[in-house]
All heavy atoms as TSV, in Angstrom:
chain	resi	resn	atom	element	x	y	z
A	1	GLY	N	N	18.589	4.162	1.125
A	1	GLY	CA	C	17.611	5.195	1.373
A	1	GLY	C	C	16.257	4.623	1.702
A	1	GLY	O	O	15.743	4.848	2.803
A	2	ALA	N	N	15.657	3.884	0.793
A	2	ALA	CA	C	14.294	3.399	0.998
A	2	ALA	C	C	14.238	2.380	2.128
A	2	ALA	O	O	13.305	2.435	2.948
A	2	ALA	CB	C	13.777	2.771	-0.287
A	3	SER	N	N	15.217	1.504	2.212
A	3	SER	CA	C	15.160	0.478	3.265
A	3	SER	C	C	15.284	1.078	4.648
A	3	SER	O	O	14.647	0.610	5.608
A	3	SER	CB	C	16.241	-0.585	3.041
A	3	SER	OG	O	17.517	-0.002	3.114
A	4	LYS	N	N	16.094	2.118	4.782
A	4	LYS	CA	C	16.237	2.808	6.077
A	4	LYS	C	C	14.905	3.446	6.498
A	4	LYS	O	O	14.500	3.364	7.647
A	4	LYS	CB	C	17.304	3.893	6.001
A	4	LYS	CG	C	18.690	3.374	5.758
A	4	LYS	CD	C	19.430	3.211	7.060
A	4	LYS	CE	C	20.860	2.796	6.745
A	4	LYS	NZ	N	21.528	2.252	7.870
A	5	SER	N	N	14.246	4.055	5.515
A	5	SER	CA	C	12.959	4.722	5.783
A	5	SER	C	C	11.906	3.695	6.209
A	5	SER	O	O	11.161	3.921	7.168
A	5	SER	CB	C	12.493	5.473	4.537
A	5	SER	OG	O	11.301	6.138	4.776
A	6	VAL	N	N	11.835	2.580	5.510
A	6	VAL	CA	C	10.878	1.537	5.817
A	6	VAL	C	C	11.192	0.976	7.211
A	6	VAL	O	O	10.291	0.747	8.029
A	6	VAL	CB	C	10.888	0.401	4.759
A	6	VAL	CG1	C	10.095	-0.783	5.224
A	6	VAL	CG2	C	10.358	0.940	3.452
A	7	GLU	N	N	12.471	0.751	7.481
A	7	GLU	CA	C	12.892	0.218	8.775
A	7	GLU	C	C	12.450	1.143	9.927
A	7	GLU	O	O	11.930	0.697	10.949
A	7	GLU	CB	C	14.410	0.068	8.788
A	7	GLU	CG	C	14.949	-0.759	9.918
A	7	GLU	CD	C	16.463	-0.941	9.828
A	7	GLU	OE1	O	16.969	-1.142	8.695
A	7	GLU	OE2	O	17.110	-0.877	10.881
A	8	ARG	N	N	12.622	2.446	9.703
A	8	ARG	CA	C	12.242	3.437	10.723
A	8	ARG	C	C	10.734	3.385	10.992
A	8	ARG	O	O	10.270	3.401	12.134
A	8	ARG	CB	C	12.655	4.826	10.248
A	8	ARG	CG	C	12.481	5.900	11.280
A	8	ARG	CD	C	12.949	7.281	10.821
A	8	ARG	NE	N	13.979	7.292	9.784
A	8	ARG	CZ	C	13.748	7.688	8.500
A	8	ARG	NH1	N	12.566	8.094	8.118
A	8	ARG	NH2	N	14.739	7.683	7.628
A	9	GLU	N	N	9.945	3.285	9.909
A	9	GLU	CA	C	8.486	3.272	10.039
A	9	GLU	C	C	8.016	1.983	10.696
A	9	GLU	O	O	7.068	1.999	11.488
A	9	GLU	CB	C	7.814	3.447	8.672
A	9	GLU	CG	C	8.122	4.767	8.021
A	9	GLU	CD	C	7.845	5.981	8.890
A	9	GLU	OE1	O	6.848	6.000	9.629
A	9	GLU	OE2	O	8.661	6.915	8.842
A	10	MET	N	N	8.660	0.858	10.398
A	10	MET	CA	C	8.287	-0.416	11.025
A	10	MET	C	C	8.537	-0.370	12.519
A	10	MET	O	O	7.700	-0.834	13.311
A	10	MET	CB	C	9.077	-1.567	10.402
A	10	MET	CG	C	8.672	-1.924	8.988
A	10	MET	SD	S	7.006	-2.525	8.865
A	10	MET	CE	C	7.175	-4.126	9.592
A	11	ARG	N	N	9.666	0.226	12.919
A	11	ARG	CA	C	9.947	0.361	14.348
A	11	ARG	C	C	8.896	1.226	15.016
A	11	ARG	O	O	8.413	0.878	16.125
A	11	ARG	CB	C	11.323	1.007	14.552
A	11	ARG	CG	C	12.426	0.018	14.454
A	11	ARG	CD	C	13.625	0.428	15.322
A	11	ARG	NE	N	14.686	-0.539	15.100
A	11	ARG	CZ	C	15.693	-0.337	14.260
A	11	ARG	NH1	N	15.795	0.797	13.593
A	11	ARG	NH2	N	16.621	-1.262	14.093
A	12	ALA	N	N	8.533	2.334	14.377
A	12	ALA	CA	C	7.514	3.237	14.955
A	12	ALA	C	C	6.188	2.497	15.085
A	12	ALA	O	O	5.472	2.671	16.095
A	12	ALA	CB	C	7.359	4.466	14.065
A	13	MET	N	N	5.834	1.676	14.089
A	13	MET	CA	C	4.576	0.936	14.157
A	13	MET	C	C	4.597	-0.045	15.340
A	13	MET	O	O	3.632	-0.129	16.100
A	13	MET	CB	C	4.338	0.163	12.867
A	13	MET	CG	C	3.008	-0.576	12.865
A	13	MET	SD	S	2.891	-1.873	11.642
A	13	MET	CE	C	3.986	-3.086	12.302
A	14	LYS	N	N	5.703	-0.754	15.498
A	14	LYS	CA	C	5.797	-1.732	16.576
A	14	LYS	C	C	5.733	-1.079	17.951
A	14	LYS	O	O	5.228	-1.656	18.906
A	14	LYS	CB	C	7.072	-2.562	16.425
A	14	LYS	CG	C	7.008	-3.535	15.277
A	14	LYS	CD	C	8.317	-4.283	15.096
A	14	LYS	CE	C	8.249	-5.193	13.898
A	14	LYS	NZ	N	9.531	-5.864	13.626
A	15	GLU	N	N	6.245	0.154	18.025
A	15	GLU	CA	C	6.199	0.894	19.298
A	15	GLU	C	C	4.832	1.548	19.509
A	15	GLU	O	O	4.574	2.102	20.564
A	15	GLU	CB	C	7.289	1.970	19.302
A	15	GLU	CG	C	8.691	1.420	19.348
A	15	GLU	CD	C	9.763	2.478	19.112
A	15	GLU	OE1	O	9.426	3.671	19.017
A	15	GLU	OE2	O	10.947	2.080	18.997
A	16	GLY	N	N	3.978	1.516	18.473
A	16	GLY	CA	C	2.650	2.104	18.580
A	16	GLY	C	C	2.653	3.604	18.354
A	16	GLY	O	O	1.720	4.291	18.754
A	17	LYS	N	N	3.682	4.130	17.686
A	17	LYS	CA	C	3.803	5.580	17.492
A	17	LYS	C	C	3.491	6.007	16.058
A	17	LYS	O	O	3.418	7.206	15.794
A	17	LYS	CB	C	5.223	6.044	17.839
A	17	LYS	CG	C	5.574	5.846	19.297
A	17	LYS	CD	C	6.987	6.267	19.574
A	17	LYS	CE	C	7.362	6.034	21.013
A	17	LYS	NZ	N	8.767	6.332	21.286
A	18	LEU	N	N	3.290	5.058	15.154
A	18	LEU	CA	C	3.074	5.397	13.757
A	18	LEU	C	C	1.611	5.768	13.533
A	18	LEU	O	O	0.701	5.029	13.864
A	18	LEU	CB	C	3.455	4.228	12.836
A	18	LEU	CG	C	3.405	4.475	11.352
A	18	LEU	CD1	C	4.328	5.643	10.950
A	18	LEU	CD2	C	3.766	3.249	10.585
A	19	ARG	N	N	1.400	6.958	12.974
A	19	ARG	CA	C	0.040	7.447	12.708
A	19	ARG	C	C	-0.104	7.716	11.217
A	19	ARG	O	O	0.875	7.994	10.522
A	19	ARG	CB	C	-0.192	8.740	13.481
A	19	ARG	CG	C	0.041	8.554	14.973
A	19	ARG	CD	C	-1.227	8.594	15.721
A	19	ARG	NE	N	-1.014	8.201	17.104
A	19	ARG	CZ	C	-1.957	7.576	17.805
A	19	ARG	NH1	N	-3.099	7.289	17.226
A	19	ARG	NH2	N	-1.746	7.255	19.039
A	20	SER	N	N	-1.328	7.670	10.734
A	20	SER	CA	C	-1.549	7.757	9.299
A	20	SER	C	C	-2.513	8.884	8.920
A	20	SER	O	O	-3.543	9.091	9.562
A	20	SER	CB	C	-2.158	6.449	8.831
A	20	SER	OG	O	-2.717	6.547	7.570
A	21	GLY	N	N	-2.169	9.614	7.858
A	21	GLY	CA	C	-3.071	10.572	7.230
A	21	GLY	C	C	-3.616	11.671	8.102
A	21	GLY	O	O	-3.100	11.957	9.169
A	22	ARG	N	N	-4.682	12.284	7.621
A	22	ARG	CA	C	-5.292	13.415	8.348
A	22	ARG	C	C	-5.980	12.954	9.606
A	22	ARG	O	O	-6.028	13.693	10.599
A	22	ARG	CB	C	-6.338	14.109	7.460
A	22	ARG	CG	C	-5.731	15.072	6.487
A	22	ARG	CD	C	-6.821	15.839	5.793
A	22	ARG	NE	N	-7.408	14.989	4.746
A	22	ARG	CZ	C	-8.585	15.229	4.187
A	22	ARG	NH1	N	-9.300	16.246	4.513
A	22	ARG	NH2	N	-9.021	14.416	3.240
A	23	SER	N	N	-6.528	11.730	9.605
A	23	SER	CA	C	-7.270	11.249	10.770
A	23	SER	C	C	-6.333	10.944	11.935
A	23	SER	O	O	-6.778	10.861	13.067
A	23	SER	CB	C	-8.061	10.013	10.414
A	23	SER	OG	O	-7.175	8.961	10.060
A	24	LYS	N	N	-5.043	10.751	11.636
A	24	LYS	CA	C	-4.036	10.406	12.647
A	24	LYS	C	C	-4.370	9.138	13.400
A	24	LYS	O	O	-4.063	8.991	14.581
A	24	LYS	CB	C	-3.846	11.578	13.647
A	24	LYS	CG	C	-3.375	12.870	13.014
A	24	LYS	CD	C	-1.996	12.717	12.453
A	24	LYS	CE	C	-1.523	14.013	11.844
A	24	LYS	NZ	N	-0.348	13.849	11.024
A	25	LYS	N	N	-4.999	8.185	12.690
A	25	LYS	CA	C	-5.295	6.900	13.303
A	25	LYS	C	C	-4.013	6.084	13.427
A	25	LYS	O	O	-3.110	6.219	12.593
A	25	LYS	CB	C	-6.301	6.115	12.458
A	25	LYS	CG	C	-7.696	6.637	12.592
A	25	LYS	CD	C	-8.662	5.723	11.875
A	25	LYS	CE	C	-10.073	6.218	12.069
A	25	LYS	NZ	N	-11.036	5.360	11.373
A	26	LYS	N	N	-3.946	5.245	14.436
A	26	LYS	CA	C	-2.755	4.421	14.660
A	26	LYS	C	C	-2.664	3.348	13.582
A	26	LYS	O	O	-3.654	2.700	13.238
A	26	LYS	CB	C	-2.860	3.748	16.039
A	26	LYS	CG	C	-1.565	3.062	16.449
A	26	LYS	CD	C	-1.733	2.279	17.730
A	26	LYS	CE	C	-2.007	3.164	18.902
A	26	LYS	NZ	N	-2.031	2.389	20.172
A	27	VAL	N	N	-1.475	3.170	13.026
A	27	VAL	CA	C	-1.251	2.169	11.991
A	27	VAL	C	C	-0.902	0.854	12.663
A	27	VAL	O	O	0.015	0.791	13.488
A	27	VAL	CB	C	-0.108	2.595	11.047
A	27	VAL	CG1	C	0.271	1.471	10.097
A	27	VAL	CG2	C	-0.490	3.837	10.278
A	28	THR	N	N	-1.656	-0.202	12.328
A	28	THR	CA	C	-1.384	-1.523	12.891
A	28	THR	C	C	-0.997	-2.507	11.808
A	28	THR	O	O	-0.499	-3.591	12.098
A	28	THR	CB	C	-2.604	-2.078	13.651
A	28	THR	OG1	O	-3.727	-2.081	12.764
A	28	THR	CG2	C	-2.926	-1.212	14.869
A	29	SER	N	N	-1.212	-2.147	10.555
A	29	SER	CA	C	-0.933	-3.030	9.429
A	29	SER	C	C	0.535	-2.940	9.007
A	29	SER	O	O	1.059	-1.847	8.793
A	29	SER	CB	C	-1.841	-2.673	8.252
A	29	SER	OG	O	-1.361	-3.277	7.083
A	30	ARG	N	N	1.178	-4.081	8.839
A	30	ARG	CA	C	2.558	-4.137	8.395
A	30	ARG	C	C	2.683	-3.537	7.010
A	30	ARG	O	O	3.610	-2.766	6.709
A	30	ARG	CB	C	2.996	-5.598	8.423
A	30	ARG	CG	C	4.389	-5.859	8.004
A	30	ARG	CD	C	4.682	-7.360	8.109
A	30	ARG	NE	N	5.739	-7.704	7.189
A	30	ARG	CZ	C	5.544	-8.056	5.912
A	30	ARG	NH1	N	4.326	-8.148	5.429
A	30	ARG	NH2	N	6.556	-8.340	5.138
A	31	LYS	N	N	1.740	-3.878	6.109
A	31	LYS	CA	C	1.759	-3.377	4.738
A	31	LYS	C	C	1.646	-1.851	4.701
A	31	LYS	O	O	2.282	-1.190	3.901
A	31	LYS	CB	C	0.653	-4.008	3.915
A	31	LYS	CG	C	0.912	-5.433	3.531
A	31	LYS	CD	C	-0.182	-5.951	2.629
A	31	LYS	CE	C	0.077	-7.384	2.220
A	31	LYS	NZ	N	-0.974	-7.874	1.325
A	32	GLN	N	N	0.784	-1.308	5.556
A	32	GLN	CA	C	0.595	0.138	5.588
A	32	GLN	C	C	1.885	0.823	6.075
A	32	GLN	O	O	2.263	1.873	5.547
A	32	GLN	CB	C	-0.575	0.502	6.501
A	32	GLN	CG	C	-0.936	1.960	6.496
A	32	GLN	CD	C	-1.438	2.450	5.156
A	32	GLN	OE1	O	-2.011	1.665	4.389
A	32	GLN	NE2	N	-1.239	3.694	4.850
A	33	ALA	N	N	2.547	0.236	7.054
A	33	ALA	CA	C	3.817	0.819	7.541
A	33	ALA	C	C	4.868	0.840	6.444
A	33	ALA	O	O	5.590	1.829	6.279
A	33	ALA	CB	C	4.305	0.012	8.743
A	34	ILE	N	N	4.930	-0.221	5.661
A	34	ILE	CA	C	5.907	-0.277	4.563
A	34	ILE	C	C	5.549	0.775	3.513
A	34	ILE	O	O	6.428	1.479	3.008
A	34	ILE	CB	C	5.907	-1.697	3.929
A	34	ILE	CG1	C	6.516	-2.688	4.922
A	34	ILE	CG2	C	6.684	-1.710	2.618
A	34	ILE	CD1	C	6.353	-4.147	4.538
A	35	ALA	N	N	4.249	0.913	3.200
A	35	ALA	CA	C	3.804	1.903	2.214
A	35	ALA	C	C	4.178	3.323	2.662
A	35	ALA	O	O	4.616	4.147	1.858
A	35	ALA	CB	C	2.310	1.797	2.008
A	36	ILE	N	N	4.011	3.620	3.934
A	36	ILE	CA	C	4.356	4.941	4.474
A	36	ILE	C	C	5.853	5.179	4.354
A	36	ILE	O	O	6.297	6.245	3.934
A	36	ILE	CB	C	3.878	5.088	5.932
A	36	ILE	CG1	C	2.352	5.120	5.971
A	36	ILE	CG2	C	4.475	6.333	6.581
A	36	ILE	CD1	C	1.773	4.999	7.370
A	37	GLY	N	N	6.656	4.173	4.690
A	37	GLY	CA	C	8.108	4.279	4.580
A	37	GLY	C	C	8.556	4.541	3.156
A	37	GLY	O	O	9.415	5.392	2.893
A	38	LEU	N	N	7.994	3.791	2.207
A	38	LEU	CA	C	8.353	3.965	0.799
A	38	LEU	C	C	7.928	5.351	0.283
A	38	LEU	O	O	8.639	5.992	-0.478
A	38	LEU	CB	C	7.731	2.875	-0.073
A	38	LEU	CG	C	8.306	1.473	0.132
A	38	LEU	CD1	C	7.523	0.469	-0.698
A	38	LEU	CD2	C	9.771	1.433	-0.238
A	39	SER	N	N	6.766	5.786	0.727
A	39	SER	CA	C	6.250	7.101	0.315
A	39	SER	C	C	7.176	8.216	0.796
A	39	SER	O	O	7.509	9.143	0.050
A	39	SER	CB	C	4.855	7.297	0.863
A	39	SER	OG	O	4.375	8.574	0.573
A	40	GLU	N	N	7.626	8.106	2.028
A	40	GLU	CA	C	8.545	9.101	2.585
A	40	GLU	C	C	9.879	9.076	1.843
A	40	GLU	O	O	10.474	10.109	1.593
A	40	GLU	CB	C	8.768	8.873	4.084
A	40	GLU	CG	C	7.576	9.317	4.912
A	40	GLU	CD	C	7.823	9.189	6.397
A	40	GLU	OE1	O	8.939	8.791	6.797
A	40	GLU	OE2	O	6.888	9.486	7.156
A	41	ALA	N	N	10.335	7.868	1.494
A	41	ALA	CA	C	11.591	7.757	0.745
A	41	ALA	C	C	11.468	8.419	-0.629
A	41	ALA	O	O	12.376	9.114	-1.074
A	41	ALA	CB	C	11.985	6.290	0.598
A	42	ARG	N	N	10.329	8.234	-1.274
A	42	ARG	CA	C	10.071	8.851	-2.576
A	42	ARG	C	C	10.124	10.367	-2.464
A	42	ARG	O	O	10.717	11.061	-3.276
A	42	ARG	CB	C	8.716	8.451	-3.118
A	42	ARG	CG	C	8.729	7.153	-3.838
A	42	ARG	CD	C	7.430	6.887	-4.587
A	42	ARG	NE	N	7.377	5.481	-4.916
A	42	ARG	CZ	C	6.790	4.561	-4.160
A	42	ARG	NH1	N	6.156	4.890	-3.062
A	42	ARG	NH2	N	6.842	3.304	-4.533
A	43	GLU	N	N	9.459	10.903	-1.414
A	43	GLU	CA	C	9.439	12.349	-1.199
A	43	GLU	C	C	10.843	12.888	-0.969
A	43	GLU	O	O	11.149	14.016	-1.359
A	43	GLU	CB	C	8.543	12.696	-0.021
A	43	GLU	CG	C	7.064	12.570	-0.312
A	43	GLU	CD	C	6.178	12.791	0.887
A	43	GLU	OE1	O	6.675	13.294	1.928
A	43	GLU	OE2	O	4.984	12.485	0.829
A	44	ALA	N	N	11.689	12.087	-0.329
A	44	ALA	CA	C	13.051	12.507	-0.032
A	44	ALA	C	C	13.957	12.387	-1.261
A	44	ALA	O	O	15.106	12.840	-1.226
A	44	ALA	CB	C	13.620	11.698	1.119
A	45	GLY	N	N	13.451	11.768	-2.327
A	45	GLY	CA	C	14.216	11.664	-3.551
A	45	GLY	C	C	14.987	10.374	-3.717
A	45	GLY	O	O	15.815	10.264	-4.610
A	46	ALA	N	N	14.711	9.388	-2.888
A	46	ALA	CA	C	15.422	8.105	-2.986
A	46	ALA	C	C	14.887	7.328	-4.190
A	46	ALA	O	O	13.758	7.543	-4.630
A	46	ALA	CB	C	15.211	7.278	-1.713
A	47	LYS	N	N	15.710	6.439	-4.727
A	47	LYS	CA	C	15.281	5.606	-5.850
A	47	LYS	C	C	14.417	4.479	-5.303
A	47	LYS	O	O	14.894	3.594	-4.602
A	47	LYS	CB	C	16.499	5.002	-6.559
A	47	LYS	CG	C	16.908	5.712	-7.790
A	47	LYS	CD	C	17.936	4.870	-8.550
A	47	LYS	CE	C	18.129	5.415	-9.939
A	47	LYS	NZ	N	19.084	4.624	-10.710
A	48	VAL	N	N	13.116	4.542	-5.620
A	48	VAL	CA	C	12.171	3.547	-5.155
A	48	VAL	C	C	11.315	3.153	-6.349
A	48	VAL	O	O	10.867	4.027	-7.091
A	48	VAL	CB	C	11.246	4.116	-4.041
A	48	VAL	CG1	C	10.300	3.069	-3.521
A	48	VAL	CG2	C	12.078	4.697	-2.908
A	49	PRO	N	N	11.063	1.845	-6.548
A	49	PRO	CA	C	10.210	1.456	-7.682
A	49	PRO	C	C	8.795	2.016	-7.500
A	49	PRO	O	O	8.332	2.209	-6.375
A	49	PRO	CB	C	10.217	-0.072	-7.626
A	49	PRO	CG	C	10.827	-0.455	-6.367
A	49	PRO	CD	C	11.587	0.708	-5.827
A	50	ASN	N	N	8.125	2.285	-8.606
A	50	ASN	CA	C	6.757	2.813	-8.548
A	50	ASN	C	C	5.810	1.818	-7.916
A	50	ASN	O	O	6.051	0.605	-7.984
A	50	ASN	CB	C	6.268	3.140	-9.964
A	50	ASN	CG	C	6.984	4.338	-10.529
A	50	ASN	OD1	O	7.415	5.223	-9.797
A	50	ASN	ND2	N	7.152	4.347	-11.838
A	51	PRO	N	N	4.725	2.298	-7.317
A	51	PRO	CA	C	3.749	1.370	-6.716
A	51	PRO	C	C	3.131	0.508	-7.808
A	51	PRO	O	O	3.021	0.949	-8.956
A	51	PRO	CB	C	2.723	2.284	-6.076
A	51	PRO	CG	C	2.938	3.631	-6.611
A	51	PRO	CD	C	4.344	3.675	-7.130
A	52	PRO	N	N	2.724	-0.725	-7.482
A	52	PRO	CA	C	2.169	-1.602	-8.513
A	52	PRO	C	C	0.858	-1.039	-9.065
A	52	PRO	O	O	0.095	-0.409	-8.346
A	52	PRO	CB	C	1.927	-2.906	-7.766
A	52	PRO	CG	C	1.881	-2.561	-6.341
A	52	PRO	CD	C	2.732	-1.336	-6.172
A	53	LYS	N	N	0.611	-1.279	-10.344
A	53	LYS	CA	C	-0.614	-0.813	-10.992
A	53	LYS	C	C	-1.767	-1.724	-10.563
A	53	LYS	O	O	-1.582	-2.922	-10.363
A	53	LYS	CB	C	-0.472	-0.892	-12.508
A	53	LYS	CG	C	0.655	-0.098	-13.073
A	53	LYS	CD	C	0.252	1.329	-13.316
A	53	LYS	CE	C	1.338	2.069	-14.049
A	53	LYS	NZ	N	1.674	3.305	-13.512
A	54	LYS	N	N	-2.950	-1.162	-10.442
A	54	LYS	CA	C	-4.122	-1.972	-10.103
A	54	LYS	C	C	-4.566	-2.708	-11.341
A	54	LYS	O	O	-4.611	-2.145	-12.426
A	54	LYS	CB	C	-5.237	-1.097	-9.557
A	54	LYS	CG	C	-4.916	-0.502	-8.217
A	54	LYS	CD	C	-6.143	-0.010	-7.547
A	54	LYS	CE	C	-5.740	0.448	-6.150
A	54	LYS	NZ	N	-6.873	0.821	-5.365
A	55	LYS	N	N	-4.943	-3.981	-11.186
A	55	LYS	CA	C	-5.408	-4.768	-12.321
A	55	LYS	C	C	-6.876	-4.486	-12.570
A	55	LYS	O	O	-7.655	-4.297	-11.629
A	55	LYS	CB	C	-5.218	-6.260	-12.027
A	55	LYS	CG	C	-3.748	-6.669	-11.941
A	55	LYS	CD	C	-3.617	-8.139	-11.669
A	55	LYS	CE	C	-2.146	-8.507	-11.576
A	55	LYS	NZ	N	-1.956	-9.895	-11.219
A	56	SER	N	N	-7.274	-4.443	-13.822
A	56	SER	CA	C	-8.664	-4.203	-14.158
A	56	SER	C	C	-9.478	-5.486	-13.934
A	56	SER	O	O	-8.945	-6.595	-14.004
A	56	SER	CB	C	-8.818	-3.731	-15.589
A	56	SER	OG	O	-8.287	-4.706	-16.467
A	57	ALA	N	N	-10.754	-5.312	-13.707
A	57	ALA	CA	C	-11.624	-6.462	-13.447
A	57	ALA	C	C	-11.787	-7.257	-14.743
A	57	ALA	O	O	-11.844	-6.712	-15.835
A	57	ALA	CB	C	-12.981	-5.972	-12.975
A	58	LYS	N	N	-11.861	-8.582	-14.605
A	58	LYS	CA	C	-12.027	-9.446	-15.758
A	58	LYS	C	C	-13.460	-9.347	-16.250
A	58	LYS	O	O	-14.404	-9.279	-15.467
A	58	LYS	CB	C	-11.762	-10.903	-15.396
A	58	LYS	CG	C	-10.315	-11.291	-15.422
A	58	LYS	CD	C	-10.216	-12.803	-15.278
A	58	LYS	CE	C	-8.788	-13.267	-15.449
A	58	LYS	NZ	N	-8.700	-14.729	-15.293
A	59	LYS	N	N	-13.620	-9.351	-17.564
A	59	LYS	CA	C	-14.961	-9.354	-18.140
A	59	LYS	C	C	-15.422	-10.807	-18.225
A	59	LYS	O	O	-14.618	-11.705	-18.509
A	59	LYS	CB	C	-14.961	-8.740	-19.536
A	59	LYS	CG	C	-14.696	-7.252	-19.532
A	59	LYS	CD	C	-14.777	-6.699	-20.938
A	59	LYS	CE	C	-14.541	-5.207	-20.933
A	59	LYS	NZ	N	-14.595	-4.652	-22.289
A	60	THR	N	N	-16.711	-11.029	-18.001
A	60	THR	CA	C	-17.232	-12.387	-18.105
A	60	THR	C	C	-17.434	-12.732	-19.575
A	60	THR	O	O	-17.753	-11.847	-20.380
A	60	THR	CB	C	-18.560	-12.547	-17.369
A	60	THR	OG1	O	-19.489	-11.610	-17.900
A	60	THR	CG2	C	-18.410	-12.356	-15.879
A	61	SER	N	N	-17.219	-13.966	-19.917
A	61	SER	CA	C	-17.395	-14.368	-21.325
A	61	SER	C	C	-18.886	-14.339	-21.670
A	61	SER	O	O	-19.740	-14.364	-20.806
A	61	SER	CB	C	-16.820	-15.773	-21.536
A	61	SER	OG	O	-17.599	-16.725	-20.860
A	62	SER	N	N	-19.165	-14.291	-22.957
A	62	SER	CA	C	-20.553	-14.215	-23.384
A	62	SER	C	C	-21.330	-15.452	-22.988
A	62	SER	O	O	-22.521	-15.393	-22.677
A	62	SER	CB	C	-20.647	-13.996	-24.902
A	62	SER	OG	O	-19.951	-15.018	-25.586
A	63	LYS	N	N	-20.675	-16.628	-22.978
A	63	LYS	CA	C	-21.351	-17.866	-22.562
A	63	LYS	C	C	-21.792	-17.761	-21.112
A	63	LYS	O	O	-22.927	-18.097	-20.767
A	63	LYS	CB	C	-20.403	-19.063	-22.715
A	63	LYS	CG	C	-20.432	-19.726	-24.038
A	63	LYS	CD	C	-19.607	-20.999	-24.000
A	63	LYS	CE	C	-19.667	-21.756	-25.278
A	63	LYS	NZ	N	-18.864	-22.960	-25.269
A	64	THR	N	N	-20.922	-17.294	-20.243
A	64	THR	CA	C	-21.221	-17.178	-18.823
A	64	THR	C	C	-22.362	-16.174	-18.620
A	64	THR	O	O	-23.262	-16.412	-17.838
A	64	THR	CB	C	-19.969	-16.709	-18.056
A	64	THR	OG1	O	-18.889	-17.552	-18.390
A	64	THR	CG2	C	-20.207	-16.772	-16.565
A	65	ALA	N	N	-22.318	-15.076	-19.358
A	65	ALA	CA	C	-23.359	-14.061	-19.258
A	65	ALA	C	C	-24.712	-14.607	-19.668
A	65	ALA	O	O	-25.717	-14.333	-19.024
A	65	ALA	CB	C	-22.984	-12.850	-20.093
A	66	ARG	N	N	-24.731	-15.427	-20.746
A	66	ARG	CA	C	-26.000	-16.005	-21.197
A	66	ARG	C	C	-26.552	-16.989	-20.171
A	66	ARG	O	O	-27.739	-17.036	-19.936
A	66	ARG	CB	C	-25.782	-16.707	-22.536
A	66	ARG	CG	C	-25.943	-15.763	-23.719
A	66	ARG	CD	C	-25.969	-16.510	-25.035
A	66	ARG	NE	N	-24.750	-16.136	-25.737
A	66	ARG	CZ	C	-23.884	-16.954	-26.301
A	66	ARG	NH1	N	-24.102	-18.235	-26.296
A	66	ARG	NH2	N	-22.806	-16.506	-26.898
A	67	LYS	N	N	-25.652	-17.777	-19.568
A	67	LYS	CA	C	-26.106	-18.750	-18.545
A	67	LYS	C	C	-26.730	-18.029	-17.349
A	67	LYS	O	O	-27.738	-18.443	-16.824
A	67	LYS	CB	C	-24.943	-19.608	-18.071
A	67	LYS	CG	C	-24.566	-20.698	-19.016
A	67	LYS	CD	C	-23.443	-21.527	-18.428
A	67	LYS	CE	C	-22.977	-22.629	-19.375
A	67	LYS	NZ	N	-21.871	-23.380	-18.826
A	68	LYS	N	N	-26.113	-16.917	-16.935
A	68	LYS	CA	C	-26.632	-16.182	-15.799
A	68	LYS	C	C	-27.974	-15.529	-16.113
A	68	LYS	O	O	-28.825	-15.407	-15.249
A	68	LYS	CB	C	-25.620	-15.130	-15.354
A	68	LYS	CG	C	-24.422	-15.711	-14.649
A	68	LYS	CD	C	-23.484	-14.641	-14.163
A	68	LYS	CE	C	-22.308	-15.262	-13.450
A	68	LYS	NZ	N	-21.355	-14.252	-12.999
A	69	ALA	N	N	-28.143	-15.088	-17.361
A	69	ALA	CA	C	-29.382	-14.417	-17.767
A	69	ALA	C	C	-30.563	-15.391	-17.852
A	69	ALA	O	O	-31.707	-15.022	-17.616
A	69	ALA	CB	C	-29.202	-13.727	-19.102
A	70	ALA	N	N	-30.265	-16.659	-18.181
A	70	ALA	CA	C	-31.339	-17.643	-18.362
A	70	ALA	C	C	-31.882	-18.182	-17.053
A	70	ALA	O	O	-31.561	-17.927	-16.010
A	70	ALA	CB	C	-30.820	-18.803	-19.181
């Protein structure tokens, strides 16, 4: 299911026919084409792993903060 959807979107991107979102801008990024394919597969009910979680920003250590302040 998901691989067929991604394959279809990649072909559309290579042909210059893949458009994105409300703006309908042409998709040129390989990653964006894959994301669109997976999203469509999810909507269709295919088993697709969840998108990766965003990592939180690292906090600077107190030593580093003191050095920057001085």
